[in-house]
N, CA and C of each residue as an Amber inpcrd file, in Angstrom:
protein
   456
  -7.2550000 -11.5390000  44.2090000  -6.5330000 -11.7670000  42.9810000
  -5.7510000 -10.4970000  42.6450000  -4.5090000 -10.6660000  42.2120000
  -3.6400000  -9.5450000  41.8720000  -3.7690000  -9.2140000  40.4010000
  -3.8840000  -7.9320000  40.0840000  -3.9330000  -7.5060000  38.6820000
  -2.5450000  -7.6390000  38.0680000  -2.5010000  -8.0020000  36.7720000
  -1.2310000  -8.1250000  36.0710000  -0.7210000  -6.7510000  35.6640000
   0.5730000  -6.5150000  35.7830000   1.1140000  -5.2410000  35.3110000
   1.1360000  -5.2160000  33.7850000   1.0670000  -4.0260000  33.2010000
   1.1120000  -3.8900000  31.7420000   2.4140000  -4.4620000  31.2110000
   2.3180000  -5.1550000  30.0610000   3.5090000  -5.7020000  29.4320000
   3.9160000  -7.0700000  29.9260000   3.2170000  -7.6060000  30.9200000
   3.5030000  -8.9540000  31.3960000   4.3850000  -8.9490000  32.6340000
   4.5000000 -10.1160000  33.2330000   5.3440000 -10.2600000  34.4120000
   5.8520000 -11.6820000  34.5020000   6.9420000 -11.8360000  35.2020000
   7.4890000 -13.1710000  35.4510000   6.8180000 -13.7590000  36.6790000
   6.7520000 -15.0720000  36.7240000   6.1960000 -15.7580000  37.8800000
   7.2440000 -16.7000000  38.4410000   7.0810000 -17.0900000  39.6720000
   8.0040000 -18.0400000  40.2760000   7.7190000 -19.4250000  39.7240000
   8.7570000 -20.1490000  39.4040000   8.6350000 -21.5190000  38.8990000
   9.9390000 -22.2410000  39.1950000   9.9270000 -23.5490000  39.0800000
  11.1430000 -24.3260000  39.2860000  11.4010000 -25.1830000  38.0730000
  12.6340000 -25.1730000  37.5980000  13.0620000 -26.0110000  36.4890000
  13.4870000 -27.3440000  37.0960000  12.6340000 -28.3540000  36.9960000
  12.8960000 -29.6400000  37.6280000  14.1780000 -30.2820000  37.1200000
  14.4790000 -30.1210000  35.8210000  15.6720000 -30.7430000  35.2490000
  16.9410000 -30.1570000  35.8660000  16.9570000 -28.8670000  36.0900000
  18.1410000 -28.2240000  36.6500000  18.0130000 -28.0200000  38.1520000
  16.8240000 -28.3160000  38.7060000  16.5390000 -28.1060000  40.1240000
  16.9100000 -26.6800000  40.5480000  16.5530000 -25.7380000  39.6720000
  16.8710000 -24.3320000  39.9380000  15.6650000 -23.4780000  39.5910000
  15.5320000 -22.3400000  40.2470000  14.4170000 -21.4470000  39.9130000
  14.4900000 -20.9930000  38.4570000  13.3520000 -20.9530000  37.8130000
  13.2470000 -20.4570000  36.4430000  11.9140000 -19.7410000  36.3430000
  11.9270000 -18.4640000  35.9810000  10.6770000 -17.7110000  35.9800000
   9.7410000 -18.1290000  34.8510000   8.4520000 -18.1660000  35.1620000
   7.4400000 -18.2970000  34.1310000   7.1100000 -16.8970000  33.6340000
   6.0670000 -16.7730000  32.8420000   5.7270000 -15.4590000  32.2860000
   4.2270000 -15.3840000  32.0750000   3.6260000 -14.2440000  32.4140000
   2.2020000 -14.0190000  32.2450000   2.0220000 -12.6730000  31.5590000
   1.1600000 -12.6220000  30.5310000   0.9090000 -11.3700000  29.8240000
  -0.5620000 -11.3080000  29.4240000  -1.1270000 -10.1040000  29.3890000
  -2.4990000  -9.9050000  28.9110000  -2.4190000  -9.2970000  27.5120000
  -3.0070000  -9.9600000  26.5720000  -2.9790000  -9.5360000  25.1830000
  -3.5200000  -8.1280000  24.9910000  -4.5920000  -7.7840000  25.6800000
  -5.2120000  -6.4760000  25.4660000  -4.3560000  -5.3170000  25.9880000
  -3.2620000  -5.6040000  26.6510000  -2.3520000  -4.5590000  27.1030000
  -1.1630000  -4.3750000  26.1650000  -1.1000000  -5.1630000  25.1000000
   0.0030000  -5.0950000  24.1470000  -0.3900000  -4.2710000  22.9230000
   0.5660000  -3.5820000  22.3660000   0.3510000  -2.8580000  21.1210000
   0.4900000  -3.8320000  19.9550000  -0.3350000  -3.6550000  18.9190000
  -0.1570000  -4.4340000  17.6930000   1.0760000  -3.9290000  16.9610000
   1.7640000  -4.8310000  16.2810000   2.8990000  -4.4950000  15.4230000
   2.5340000  -4.8790000  14.0020000   2.9250000  -4.0670000  13.0220000
   2.7150000  -4.4500000  11.6320000   3.5930000  -5.6440000  11.3210000
   3.0070000  -6.6710000  10.7310000   3.7880000  -7.8670000  10.4320000
   4.8940000  -7.5580000   9.4330000   4.6320000  -6.6090000   8.5200000
   5.6450000  -6.2510000   7.5200000   6.9060000  -5.6560000   8.1690000
   6.7720000  -5.0080000   9.3130000   7.9400000  -4.4400000   9.9880000
   8.7640000  -5.5240000  10.6810000   8.1420000  -6.6570000  10.9710000
   8.8560000  -7.7540000  11.6280000   9.5680000  -8.6540000  10.6240000
   8.9350000  -8.8670000   9.4470000   9.5230000  -9.7990000   8.4850000
  10.1040000  -9.1050000   7.2540000  10.0690000  -7.7790000   7.2420000
  10.6850000  -6.9710000   6.1820000  10.1470000  -7.2770000   4.7910000
   8.8330000  -7.5500000   4.7070000   8.1730000  -7.7620000   3.4170000
   6.9970000  -6.7830000   3.3400000   7.1430000  -5.7570000   2.5290000
   6.1170000  -4.7120000   2.4230000   4.7970000  -5.2440000   1.8780000
   4.8000000  -6.4040000   1.2050000   3.5690000  -6.9900000   0.6550000
   2.7920000  -7.8020000   1.6830000   3.3800000  -8.0510000   2.8410000
   2.7180000  -8.8270000   3.8850000   1.8470000  -7.8770000   4.7020000
   0.5650000  -8.2270000   4.8570000  -0.3900000  -7.3220000   5.4930000
  -0.9410000  -7.8990000   6.7930000  -1.3210000  -7.0160000   7.6770000
  -1.8930000  -7.4190000   8.9480000  -1.0150000  -6.9890000  10.0990000
  -1.4490000  -7.3240000  11.3050000  -0.7050000  -6.9420000  12.4950000
  -0.7240000  -8.0800000  13.5070000   0.2500000  -8.0550000  14.4010000
   0.4120000  -9.1410000  15.3630000   0.6300000  -8.6170000  16.7760000
   0.2420000  -9.4520000  17.7230000   0.6650000  -9.3480000  19.1230000
   1.6220000 -10.5140000  19.3110000   2.8580000 -10.2620000  19.6200000
   3.7550000 -11.3560000  20.0010000   3.5480000 -11.5870000  21.4930000
   2.9990000 -12.7230000  21.8430000   2.6560000 -13.0170000  23.2350000
   3.8260000 -13.6260000  24.0040000   4.4410000 -14.6420000  23.4140000
   5.5300000 -15.3550000  24.0800000   6.6540000 -15.5750000  23.0720000
   7.8320000 -15.1200000  23.3980000   9.0520000 -15.4130000  22.6490000
  10.2220000 -15.0530000  23.5610000  11.4320000 -15.2910000  23.1040000
  12.5970000 -15.0210000  23.9530000  12.6720000 -13.5580000  24.3600000
  12.3590000 -12.6670000  23.4270000  12.4510000 -11.2320000  23.7080000
  11.4360000 -10.8200000  24.7810000  10.1760000 -11.1880000  24.6000000
   9.1290000 -10.7430000  25.5320000   9.3180000 -11.3660000  26.9170000
   9.6350000 -12.6370000  26.9880000   9.7570000 -13.2970000  28.2900000
  11.0750000 -12.9890000  28.9830000  12.0890000 -12.6320000  28.2010000
  13.4120000 -12.4140000  28.7830000  14.1000000 -13.7110000  29.1680000
  13.5590000 -14.8360000  28.7170000  14.1140000 -16.1460000  29.0550000
  14.8960000 -16.6760000  27.8510000  16.2230000 -16.7560000  27.9290000
  17.0130000 -17.2460000  26.7950000  16.7430000 -18.7140000  26.4700000
  16.0780000 -19.4250000  27.3890000  15.7500000 -20.8310000  27.1350000
  14.3090000 -21.0270000  26.6760000  13.5920000 -19.9380000  26.3850000
  12.2180000 -20.0420000  25.8760000  12.2230000 -20.9240000  24.6210000
  11.3000000 -21.8660000  24.5300000  11.3490000 -22.8730000  23.4690000
  10.4770000 -22.6040000  22.2520000   9.6320000 -21.5840000  22.2590000
   8.7440000 -21.3470000  21.1120000   8.3410000 -19.8860000  21.0420000
   7.6680000 -19.5300000  19.9690000   7.1520000 -18.1810000  19.7480000
   5.6640000 -18.3150000  19.4660000   4.8410000 -17.5510000  20.1700000
   3.3880000 -17.6150000  19.9950000   2.8180000 -16.2060000  19.9950000
   1.8150000 -15.9850000  19.1460000   1.1840000 -14.6780000  19.0940000
  -0.1850000 -14.7410000  18.4490000  -0.7800000 -13.5690000  18.2620000
  -2.0720000 -13.4310000  17.6020000  -1.8670000 -12.5760000  16.3630000
  -2.3920000 -13.0470000  15.2350000  -2.2590000 -12.3730000  13.9440000
  -3.6380000 -11.9210000  13.5010000  -3.7620000 -10.6220000  13.1900000
  -5.0450000 -10.0510000  12.7700000  -4.9150000  -9.5010000  11.3500000
  -5.8700000  -9.8940000  10.4980000  -5.9320000  -9.3980000   9.1260000
  -7.3070000  -8.7790000   8.9030000  -7.3310000  -7.5720000   8.3730000
  -8.5800000  -6.8960000   8.0340000  -9.0770000  -7.4250000   6.6830000
 -10.3040000  -7.1020000   6.2870000 -10.8330000  -7.5480000   4.9920000
  -9.9190000  -7.1350000   3.8360000  -9.7380000  -8.0640000   2.8950000
  -8.9650000  -7.7920000   1.6890000  -7.4560000  -7.8360000   1.8460000
  -6.9480000  -8.3810000   2.9560000  -5.4960000  -8.4420000   3.1750000
  -4.9200000  -9.7860000   2.7510000  -3.6000000  -9.7890000   2.5180000
  -2.8870000 -10.9870000   2.0720000  -1.6490000 -11.2360000   2.9210000
  -1.4420000 -12.4860000   3.2760000  -0.1990000 -12.9810000   3.8790000
   0.3910000 -13.8530000   2.7680000   1.3360000 -13.2980000   1.9610000
   1.7770000 -13.9570000   0.7170000   2.3740000 -15.3520000   0.9100000
   2.3970000 -16.0890000  -0.1860000   2.9310000 -17.4560000  -0.1920000
   4.3950000 -17.4460000   0.2580000   4.6890000 -18.3150000   1.2060000
   6.0320000 -18.4100000   1.7670000   6.1870000 -19.7510000   2.4730000
   7.3800000 -20.0080000   2.9630000   7.6270000 -21.1830000   3.7980000
   8.6360000 -20.8010000   4.8620000   8.7210000 -21.6450000   5.8770000
   9.7050000 -21.4700000   6.9450000  10.5890000 -22.7150000   6.9220000
  11.8200000 -22.5520000   6.4410000  12.7220000 -23.6900000   6.2650000
  13.1320000 -24.3390000   7.5770000  13.1490000 -23.5400000   8.6530000
  13.7250000 -24.0340000   9.9030000  12.7500000 -24.1540000  11.0620000
  11.4510000 -24.0310000  10.7920000  10.4880000 -24.0810000  11.8950000
   9.1260000 -24.5620000  11.4220000   8.5030000 -25.3960000  12.2210000
   7.1010000 -25.7440000  11.9920000   6.2530000 -24.5930000  12.5180000
   4.9970000 -24.5040000  12.0230000   4.0970000 -23.4420000  12.4640000
   2.7280000 -24.0450000  12.7450000   1.9970000 -23.4070000  13.6470000
   0.6610000 -23.8380000  14.0290000  -0.2660000 -22.6440000  13.9170000
  -1.4640000 -22.8480000  13.3350000  -2.5040000 -21.8210000  13.2810000
  -3.7480000 -22.3480000  13.9860000  -4.4560000 -21.4580000  14.6800000
  -5.7690000 -21.7700000  15.2300000  -6.6340000 -20.5330000  15.0030000
  -7.6530000 -20.6460000  14.1490000  -8.4860000 -19.5040000  13.8040000
  -9.3890000 -19.1490000  14.9800000  -9.2820000 -17.8950000  15.4320000
 -10.0650000 -17.4110000  16.5670000 -11.3780000 -16.7700000  16.1290000
 -11.3310000 -15.9930000  15.0440000 -12.5390000 -15.3180000  14.5580000
 -12.3940000 -15.0130000  13.0730000 -13.5400000 -14.8360000  12.4210000
 -13.5560000 -14.5210000  10.9940000 -13.2500000 -15.7320000  10.1330000
 -13.1230000 -15.4850000   8.8460000 -12.7980000 -16.5490000   7.9000000
 -11.7530000 -16.0320000   6.9170000 -11.0430000 -16.9560000   6.2960000
 -10.0370000 -16.5960000   5.3030000  -9.8200000 -17.7890000   4.3780000
  -9.2100000 -17.5110000   3.2390000  -8.8020000 -18.5460000   2.2980000
  -7.3520000 -18.8880000   2.6160000  -7.1100000 -20.1370000   2.9360000
  -5.7740000 -20.6090000   3.2820000  -5.2190000 -21.4480000   2.1490000
  -3.9280000 -21.3450000   1.9370000  -3.2060000 -22.2130000   1.0110000
  -2.1610000 -22.9470000   1.8290000  -2.1660000 -24.2760000   1.7630000
  -1.1350000 -25.1150000   2.3700000  -0.6560000 -26.0560000   1.2900000
   0.5940000 -25.9190000   0.9010000   1.1600000 -26.6710000  -0.2240000
   0.2840000 -26.4230000  -1.4480000  -0.3060000 -27.4540000  -2.0210000
  -1.1300000 -27.2880000  -3.2260000  -2.6230000 -27.2380000  -2.9240000
  -3.0000000 -27.2090000  -1.6730000  -4.4160000 -27.2210000  -1.3010000
  -4.8830000 -25.8300000  -0.8770000  -6.0920000 -25.4360000  -1.3410000
  -6.7210000 -24.1720000  -0.9430000  -8.0590000 -24.4880000  -0.2900000
  -8.3520000 -23.8120000   0.8130000  -9.6100000 -24.0440000   1.5030000
  -9.9510000 -22.8380000   2.3590000 -11.2480000 -22.6580000   2.6060000
 -11.6940000 -21.6060000   3.5040000 -11.7930000 -22.1950000   4.9050000
 -11.3840000 -21.4160000   5.8980000 -11.4380000 -21.8910000   7.2760000
 -11.8980000 -20.7650000   8.1840000 -12.6060000 -21.1460000   9.2430000
 -13.1180000 -20.1950000  10.2120000 -12.8090000 -20.6220000  11.6310000
 -13.4770000 -20.0000000  12.6010000 -13.2090000 -20.2430000  14.0150000
 -13.2270000 -21.7300000  14.3800000 -12.2460000 -22.1010000  15.1890000
 -12.1420000 -23.4830000  15.6400000 -11.2930000 -24.3600000  14.7470000
 -10.7890000 -23.8380000  13.6360000  -9.9520000 -24.6250000  12.7230000
  -8.4930000 -24.5380000  13.1630000  -7.8430000 -25.6840000  13.3020000
  -6.4260000 -25.7510000  13.6600000  -5.6350000 -26.3050000  12.4800000
  -4.4330000 -25.7830000  12.2800000  -3.5780000 -26.2280000  11.1750000
  -2.1500000 -26.4000000  11.6680000  -1.5420000 -27.5070000  11.3010000
  -0.1250000 -27.7590000  11.5460000   0.5820000 -27.6170000  10.2140000
   1.6190000 -26.7980000  10.1570000   2.3590000 -26.5600000   8.9190000
   3.8130000 -26.9630000   9.1650000   4.2310000 -28.1150000   8.6540000
   5.6110000 -28.5580000   8.8780000   6.6220000 -27.5910000   8.2590000
   7.8270000 -27.5880000   8.7750000   8.8970000 -26.7810000   8.1920000
   9.0310000 -27.1360000   6.7070000   9.2140000 -26.1150000   5.8720000
   9.4130000 -26.3260000   4.4420000   8.1460000 -26.3970000   3.6110000
   6.9560000 -26.3420000   4.2360000   5.6910000 -26.4230000   3.5000000
   5.1970000 -24.9960000   3.2060000   4.9070000 -24.7170000   1.9320000
   4.4460000 -23.3840000   1.5460000   3.0320000 -23.1470000   2.0590000
   2.7490000 -21.8700000   2.3990000   1.4230000 -21.5130000   2.8950000
   1.1790000 -20.0150000   2.6960000  -0.1080000 -19.6450000   2.6680000
  -0.5220000 -18.2540000   2.4700000  -1.9220000 -18.0790000   3.0400000
  -2.3120000 -16.8110000   3.2450000  -3.6540000 -16.4890000   3.7380000
  -4.1570000 -15.2680000   2.9720000  -5.4500000 -15.2800000   2.6370000
  -6.1000000 -14.1200000   2.0160000  -7.4780000 -13.9730000   2.6400000
  -7.7550000 -12.7740000   3.1420000  -9.0870000 -12.5230000   3.6790000
  -9.9820000 -11.9960000   2.5670000 -11.2830000 -12.2240000   2.7020000
 -12.2450000 -11.7500000   1.7150000 -12.4350000 -10.2460000   1.8200000
 -13.2110000  -9.7130000   0.8940000 -13.4360000  -8.2800000   0.8510000
 -14.3260000  -7.7380000   1.9520000 -15.0500000  -8.6150000   2.6430000
 -15.9630000  -8.1340000   3.6810000 -15.6680000  -8.6880000   5.0720000
 -14.7860000  -9.6940000   5.1810000 -14.5150000 -10.3070000   6.4790000
 -13.0280000 -10.2890000   6.7960000 -12.7040000  -9.9290000   8.0150000
 -11.3450000 -10.0490000   8.5070000 -11.1890000 -11.3880000   9.2030000
 -10.0320000 -11.5970000   9.8080000  -9.7540000 -12.8760000  10.4530000
  -8.6930000 -12.6460000  11.5120000  -8.7810000 -13.4330000  12.5660000
  -7.7750000 -13.3950000  13.6160000  -7.4250000 -14.8250000  13.9860000
  -6.1180000 -15.0920000  14.1370000  -5.7030000 -16.4440000  14.5010000
  -4.5660000 -16.4120000  15.5090000  -4.4740000 -17.4950000  16.2450000
  -3.3610000 -17.7460000  17.1360000  -2.3190000 -18.4780000  16.3020000
  -1.0590000 -18.0700000  16.3910000  -0.0010000 -18.7590000  15.6610000
   1.1080000 -19.1280000  16.6310000   1.8530000 -20.1480000  16.2710000
   2.9820000 -20.5430000  17.0960000   4.0450000 -21.1670000  16.2060000
   5.2980000 -20.8710000  16.5150000   6.4360000 -21.4670000  15.8210000
   7.1780000 -22.3760000  16.7840000   7.8150000 -23.4040000  16.2440000
   8.6000000 -24.3140000  17.0730000   9.9810000 -23.7390000  17.3820000
  10.2260000 -22.5220000  16.9440000  11.4760000 -21.8070000  17.1770000
  11.1420000 -20.5340000  17.9610000  11.9170000 -20.1690000  18.9770000
  11.5460000 -19.0720000  19.8640000  11.8800000 -17.6620000  19.3880000
  12.4290000 -17.5210000  18.1850000  12.8630000 -16.2130000  17.7190000
  12.5990000 -16.1140000  16.2220000  11.9990000 -15.0090000  15.7740000
  11.6900000 -14.8440000  14.3460000  12.9220000 -14.9970000  13.4640000
  14.0860000 -14.6560000  13.9810000  15.3110000 -14.7890000  13.1750000
  15.6660000 -16.2380000  12.9020000  15.0670000 -17.1770000  13.6460000
  15.4180000 -18.5790000  13.4880000  14.4250000 -19.4080000  12.7070000
  13.4080000 -18.7840000  12.0850000  12.3860000 -19.5890000  11.4100000
  12.7000000 -19.8350000   9.9340000  13.6000000 -19.0800000   9.3600000
  14.0090000 -19.3170000   7.9680000  12.9420000 -19.0170000   6.9420000
  12.2930000 -17.8540000   7.0240000  11.2390000 -17.4950000   6.0760000
  11.8070000 -17.2770000   4.6710000  11.1450000 -17.8690000   3.6950000
  11.4870000 -17.6650000   2.2770000  10.2050000 -17.3370000   1.5300000
  10.1320000 -16.1510000   0.9180000   8.9480000 -15.7180000   0.1710000
   8.9780000 -16.3380000  -1.2060000   7.8180000 -16.8300000  -1.6510000
   7.7430000 -17.5470000  -2.9350000   6.9950000 -16.7360000  -3.9860000
């Protein structure tokens, strides 16, 4: 078995629709640096950090169809109420627990919980004072500039 190079690598693949080579992409999360979410979305009140695993920038594929990453929040952090006008979002809680808001509903969720958030639906996350949380997220749009975030 070949070890993956740091930062990910492309793999050989074929695009059946175009009958032309199209590279896949493989990356190891533990080789990526976390980024502050506030530096990506330009909201100083947004807390936590992310690994962007797959998007157009990381894969180098202009035809990449989605954006996926891991979002980590330490105890007492907030991901303020907002919506994405132009993209649906998916959450899957990997570890810890948090209070989630989706539209007018509030609930606590932990590992194994999956959430689909349609475009235009408001949502927020708050971790408790003693527990952090980590989740897998994905957008139906491959670039953060295309999700249409609006802070509420």
